[in-house]
C-alpha positions in Angstrom: 0.8 21.0 -5.2 3.8 18.5 -5.3 5.8 18.6 -8.6 6.7 15.5 -10.3 10.3 15.0 -10.7 12.1 14.8 -13.9 11.3 11.5 -15.5 13.9 8.7 -14.9 13.7 6.2 -17.8 15.2 3.0 -16.8 15.8 -0.5 -17.7 16.4 -4.2 -16.7 18.1 -7.1 -18.4 18.8 -10.6 -17.5 22.2 -10.9 -15.5 22.2 -14.3 -14.0 20.5 -16.0 -11.0 19.5 -13.5 -7.9 21.4 -14.9 -4.7 21.4 -13.6 -1.2 19.2 -12.6 1.8 17.8 -9.1 2.2 15.0 -7.3 4.4 12.8 -4.9 2.4 11.6 -1.5 3.9 9.0 -1.5 6.7 5.5 -1.8 6.0 4.1 1.1 4.2 0.4 0.8 5.7 1.7 0.3 9.2 4.3 3.4 9.1 1.4 5.6 7.9 -0.7 4.5 10.8 2.1 4.6 13.5 2.8 8.1 12.7 -1.3 9.0 12.7 -1.7 7.3 15.9 1.5 8.9 17.4 -0.3 12.3 16.7 -3.7 11.2 18.4 -1.9 9.7 21.6 -0.7 11.5 24.7 3.1 11.0 25.5 5.6 9.6 23.3 5.5 7.0 20.6 8.5 5.1 19.4 8.8 3.7 16.1 11.4 1.3 14.5 11.5 0.3 11.0 9.4 3.2 9.5 9.6 3.3 5.7 11.2 6.4 5.0 9.6 6.6 1.5 8.1 10.1 0.2 4.6 8.8 0.9 5.4 8.0 4.6 7.5 11.5 4.9 4.2 13.3 3.7 2.3 11.8 6.7 5.1 13.0 9.0 4.7 16.4 7.7 1.0 16.3 8.0 1.3 15.2 11.6 3.8 18.0 12.4 1.1 20.6 10.8 -1.5 19.3 13.1 0.3 19.8 16.4 2.6 16.8 16.7 6.2 16.7 17.3 7.9 14.3 15.0 11.6 13.5 15.1 13.8 11.3 13.2 16.3 9.8 15.7 18.2 7.2 13.6 17.7 5.2 10.2 14.0 4.1 10.4 13.7 5.6 14.1 11.1 8.2 14.9 9.3 9.7 17.8 6.1 11.1 18.0 5.0 13.3 20.7 1.2 13.5 20.3 -1.4 15.9 21.1 -4.2 13.5 22.2 -7.6 12.9 20.7 -9.4 16.2 20.4 -6.3 18.3 20.6 -5.4 18.9 17.1 -3.9 22.2 15.7 -5.3 23.9 12.8 -2.6 23.8 10.0 -1.2 26.8 8.7 -0.9 25.7 5.4 -1.9 23.2 2.8 -1.4 19.5 3.8 0.7 18.3 0.8 0.5 14.3 0.5 2.5 14.1 -2.9 1.4 10.5 -4.1 0.1 9.3 -0.8 -3.3 7.9 -1.2 -3.3 6.1 2.2 -1.8 9.0 4.1 -4.4 11.5 2.7 -7.3 9.3 3.1 -6.7 8.4 6.6 -5.7 12.1 7.6 -9.0 13.2 6.1 -10.7 11.0 8.8 -8.5 12.5 11.7 -9.5 16.0 10.4 -13.1 15.2 10.2 -13.5 14.2 13.8 -12.1 17.3 15.1 -13.2 21.2 14.9 -10.3 22.3 12.3 -10.2 22.9 8.9 -7.4 21.5 6.5 -6.8 21.4 2.6 -5.7 18.5 1.2 -3.5 18.0 -2.0 -0.8 16.0 -3.9 0.7 15.6 -7.1 -1.0 15.0 -10.5 -1.5 11.4 -9.8 -3.3 11.8 -6.4 -5.4 14.5 -7.8 -6.8 12.1 -10.3 -7.6 9.5 -7.4 -11.5 9.7 -6.2 -12.0 10.9 -2.7 -15.9 10.8 -2.4 -16.0 7.4 -1.1 -14.0 8.8 2.0 -15.9 12.2 2.1 -19.4 10.8 2.0 -19.2 8.8 5.5 -17.3 11.8 7.1 -20.0 14.3 6.0 -22.3 12.0 7.8 -20.2 12.1 10.9 -20.6 16.2 10.8 -17.7 17.1 8.6 -18.3 19.5 6.0 -16.6 19.7 2.5 -15.9 23.3 2.0 -14.4 22.8 -1.4 -13.3 20.2 -3.7 -12.2 19.5 -7.4 -14.5 18.1 -10.0 -15.6 14.7 -9.0 -14.7 15.0 -5.4 -11.0 15.0 -6.1 -7.9 17.2 -4.6 -7.4 19.6 -3.6 -10.1 19.2 -0.8 -10.9 21.7 2.1 -12.2 19.7 5.0 -13.9 21.2 7.9 -13.8 18.9 10.8 -17.0 18.4 13.1 -17.6 20.5 16.1 -19.1 17.5 17.5 -18.4 14.4 15.8 -21.2 12.0 15.4 -20.9 8.2 15.8 -22.5 6.1 12.8 -23.1 2.6 11.6 -21.5 2.7 8.1 -21.4 -0.4 5.8 -18.4 0.3 3.1 -19.5 0.0 -0.6 -16.2 -1.8 -1.5 -13.6 -3.7 0.7 -11.4 -0.7 1.5 -9.0 -0.5 4.6 -8.7 3.3 3.8 -12.5 3.8 3.8 -12.8 1.8 7.1 -9.7 3.4 8.7 -11.2 7.1 7.9 -14.4 6.1 9.4 -12.8 4.8 12.6 -10.4 7.5 12.9 -13.1 10.2 12.6 -14.9 8.0 15.4 -12.2 8.4 17.9 -13.4 11.9 18.8 -17.0 10.7 18.8 -19.1 9.9 21.8 -20.4 6.4 22.1 -19.8 3.5 19.3 -18.7 4.1 15.7 -19.0 1.0 13.6 -17.8 -0.1 10.3 -19.4 -3.2 8.4 -17.5 -5.0 5.6 -18.9 -7.5 3.4 -15.3 -8.6 2.4 -12.5 -8.2 5.0 -10.0 -5.6 4.2 -6.6 -5.4 6.1 -7.2 -4.8 9.7 -3.8 -2.8 10.6 -5.8 0.1 12.1 -7.9 -2.3 14.4 -4.9 -3.7 15.7 -3.1 -0.6 16.1 -6.1 1.0 18.0 -5.9 -1.6 20.4 -2.0 -1.5 20.9 -2.5 2.4 21.7 -5.4 1.6 24.3 -8.7 1.8 22.3 -11.4 -0.5 22.9 -12.2 -2.2 19.7 -14.6 -5.2 18.9 -14.4 -7.3 15.7 -17.2 -9.7 15.0 -17.8 -11.9 11.8 -20.2 -10.5 9.3 -21.4 -12.9 6.6 -19.1 -15.4 5.1 -16.2 -13.1 4.3 -16.9 -9.8 6.1 -16.4 -8.4 9.5 -18.2 -5.6 11.6 -15.8 -3.4 13.5 -17.0 -1.2 16.5 -14.8 1.3 18.1 -15.7 3.0 21.4 -15.0 6.7 21.0 -13.1 9.3 23.1 -10.5 7.0 24.5 -7.2 8.3 25.7 -4.7 6.9 23.5 -1.1 6.3 25.2 2.2 6.8 23.3 3.7 3.3 22.4 6.6 1.6 21.1 6.0 0.3 17.4 8.1 -1.9 15.5 7.3 -2.2 12.1 7.7 -5.3 10.0 9.0 -5.9 6.3 6.4 -4.9 4.0 4.8 -7.8 2.0 4.0 -5.7 -1.0 7.7 -4.5 -1.3 8.7 -8.1 -0.8 6.6 -8.8 -3.6 9.3 -7.6 -6.3 12.4 -9.4 -5.0 10.2 -12.5 -4.8 8.8 -12.5 -8.1 12.0 -11.7 -9.7 13.8 -14.7 -7.8 10.7 -17.0 -9.4 11.6 -15.8 -12.9 15.2 -15.4 -13.0 16.6 -18.7 -13.8 18.8 -20.3 -10.9 17.9 -17.7 -8.3 17.9 -18.4 -4.6 17.0 -15.6 -2.4 15.9 -15.2 1.4 13.6 -12.4 2.3 13.8 -11.4 6.1 11.2 -10.5 8.6 8.2 -10.5 6.2 4.7 -9.5 7.7 2.5 -12.7 7.3 -0.8 -11.1 8.5 -3.5 -13.3 6.6 -5.2 -10.2 5.3 -1.9 -9.4 3.3 -0.7 -12.8 2.0 -2.9 -13.5 -0.9 -0.1 -12.9 -3.3 1.9 -15.7 -1.3 -0.8 -18.2 -1.6 -1.6 -17.4 -5.5 2.1 -18.0 -6.2 1.9 -21.1 -4.3 -1.1 -22.4 -6.3 1.0 -21.6 -9.4 3.8 -23.7 -8.3 6.4 -21.2 -6.5 9.1 -22.8 -4.6 8.6 -20.6 -1.3 9.6 -21.9 2.0 8.8 -20.4 5.3 12.1 -20.6 7.4 11.3 -18.8 10.5 8.3 -17.3 12.1 8.2 -14.7 15.0 6.4 -11.5 15.9 7.1 -7.8 15.4 4.6 -4.8 16.2 1.8 -7.2 17.0 1.9 -8.9 13.5 3.2 -12.2 12.7 6.3 -12.3 10.5 8.5 -15.1 8.6 11.8 -15.2 6.5 10.9 -16.7 3.3 13.2 -18.6 0.9 12.2 -18.1 -2.8 14.0 -20.3 -5.6 13.3 -20.0 -9.4 10.2 -22.1 -10.5 8.4 -23.2 -13.5 4.9 -21.5 -12.7 1.4 -22.6 -14.3 -1.6 -20.4 -14.8 -4.3 -20.4 -12.1 -7.7 -18.5 -11.7 -7.5 -16.1 -8.8 -10.7 -15.6 -7.2 -12.5 -12.3 -6.6 -12.6 -12.7 -2.9 -8.8 -12.7 -2.7 -8.3 -9.4 -4.0 -8.7 -7.6 -0.6 -5.6 -9.5 0.4 -3.5 -8.7 -2.5 -4.9 -5.6 -4.0 -1.6 -3.9 -4.4 0.5 -6.9 -5.8 -1.7 -7.5 -8.9 1.0 -5.7 -11.3 4.0 -7.9 -10.1 1.5 -11.2 -10.1 0.7 -10.3 -13.7 4.5 -10.4 -14.3 4.7 -13.9 -12.6 1.8 -14.9 -14.9 3.6 -13.9 -18.0 6.3 -16.2 -17.4 3.7 -19.1 -16.6 2.7 -21.7 -18.4 -1.1 -21.4 -19.5 -3.6 -18.9 -19.0 -4.1 -17.1 -15.4 -7.3 -15.3 -14.9 -7.4 -12.6 -12.0 -10.9 -11.8 -11.1 -12.9 -8.9 -9.7 -10.3 -6.1 -10.2 -12.5 -3.0 -10.3 -10.5 -1.5 -7.7 -7.3 -1.4 -9.7 -9.0 1.4 -12.1 -8.8 3.9 -8.9 -5.3 3.3 -7.9 -2.2 5.5 -8.3 -3.2 4.9 -12.1 -5.8 2.7 -13.8 -3.5 -0.4 -13.1 -5.6 -2.6 -15.1 -5.0 -0.6 -18.3 -1.4 0.0 -17.4 -0.8 -3.8 -16.6 -2.2 -4.8 -20.0 -0.5 -1.9 -21.9 2.9 -2.9 -20.3 2.5 -6.5 -21.1 1.8 -6.0 -24.6 5.0 -3.9 -24.9 6.6 -7.1 -23.6 5.2 -9.2 -26.3 2.7 -10.9 -23.9 -0.9 -11.6 -24.5 -3.1 -10.1 -21.8 -6.6 -8.8 -21.9 -9.4 -7.1 -19.9 -12.9 -8.6 -19.7 -15.2 -6.6 -17.6 -13.1 -6.4 -14.3 -10.8 -9.4 -14.8 -7.3 -9.5 -16.2 -6.5 -12.4 -18.4 -2.7 -13.2 -19.0 -1.7 -16.0 -21.4 1.7 -17.1 -20.2 4.8 -17.6 -22.2 6.3 -20.7 -20.3 9.2 -19.0 -19.3 10.0 -17.7 -22.7 9.3 -13.8 -22.4 10.3 -11.5 -25.3 10.3 -8.2 -23.4 12.2 -5.7 -25.2 9.4 -2.8 -25.2 9.0 0.4 -23.0 6.1 0.1 -20.3 4.3 3.2 -19.5 4.3 3.5 -15.8 1.6 6.5 -15.3 3.3 7.8 -12.4 2.6 4.5 -10.5 5.5 2.9 -8.4 4.0 -0.5 -8.4 3.9 -0.5 -12.2 7.6 0.6 -12.6 8.9 -1.8 -10.3 6.8 -4.5 -12.0 8.1 -4.2 -15.5 11.7 -3.9 -14.2 11.2 -7.2 -12.5 10.0 -8.5 -15.6 13.3 -7.5 -17.6 15.1 -9.5 -15.4 13.8 -12.8 -16.8 12.7 -11.5 -20.3 14.9 -12.5 -23.5 15.5 -8.7 -24.3 15.1 -7.1 -20.9 12.4 -4.4 -20.5 12.3 -0.5 -20.4 10.2 1.8 -18.4 9.6 5.4 -19.2 10.1 6.6 -15.7 11.5 5.3 -12.1 11.2 8.6 -10.2 8.0 7.6 -8.5 9.7 4.4 -6.9 10.9 6.6 -4.2 7.4 7.3 -3.0 7.6 3.5 -1.1 10.7 1.6 -2.0 13.5 4.4 -2.4 16.0 1.5 -1.9 14.6 -0.7 -4.4 17.6 -0.2 -7.2 20.5 -0.7 -4.7 18.5 -3.6 -2.9 17.9 -5.8 -6.2 21.5 -5.0 -7.5 22.6 -6.4 -4.2 21.2 -9.6 -5.2 22.9 -9.6 -8.5 19.9 -8.0 -10.5 21.0 -5.8 -13.8 18.8 -2.7 -13.3 19.9 0.9 -14.6 18.1 3.5 -13.0 18.3 6.7 -15.1 19.5 4.5 -18.4 17.9 4.4 -21.7 
């Protein structure tokens, strides 16, 4: 199992306006998928802009263990020579995913559709995350759970199907990870595998399946859902993938610019997939000055340069149906809400309880440390904003969660007394250059200070 690094207590404080233009790392969701589809394709896949965080590197290691030739050829540039659908090699050792929930869950889908056995494990945080929601449909498709920790958690040994069975499966919650695991298992099943979602989740898997040559049909289902049908046993072809900047990572310098007086920042090449831009829409409703400067396309996804300037924000009501398009951005949205005038209610956040940490509790606890009134009512988070006058000064417990860590460092850039966090080590899982990138904009963040 991965060992958690020595904690790195860190702090941030107001240091003047943020200025400049930056490009955040490549999208994490697409980076995982590019490596996985490269494993399952015939021939060579070239990837540009890969996020080289610990989570994605764990997926690269797992792809190697399952038979792919995975090589780094330059900064953010990788090649994957795959084994094709049906061609996996049984791994010799444990697949250690560290903190990578996406990588582990999607690779469970890959293994489930092939006649190989693999053990999945990770760090202390990953071992707390529920996997039963992934395993249940995979068992329906012919896989067998050989062993698991209590509650369907890692370490998990999964024996893939000798002959995978196509299914029609309705996901219990809006989750791109569940949908993707089922579709990945369905790649090696004859006939059609269908996933039904009542609320549409991010669609990178469907887009990338088509890019690699699979036949995928997407139809509306109800007012907000989708029905996704994959024709199994395709020959996926090695492809060229350019990965745009991650909107979830862009959220941190974006909110920092909104709360640090006088700031004016340009974020370059940010993915604008409509199933990923809920935060941008919400911030606009709050009065954020976010200007779209240029639109383009990278890796089959629309991108844009975004100009973000300091803004006086107001509280809003965030509807539950927006959650799938911004599920990873609620911690930093809560920071923006702390600086707003009035109350912000974020509805329907049950999914936050099963992320890298119980993010609902972690957000509320960190805001209390900063002198901000926040409360949880059922699955809603309510933040009473301080109209730009956030005290800060406390120590936010990060609970091994990279997004909690970065969010409260962002808070400190606008708070009177700055902000401390108990550990920044896990930021490397998704945004290893966070500290230097923010410093380049003028942020006063000390990683490893107390």
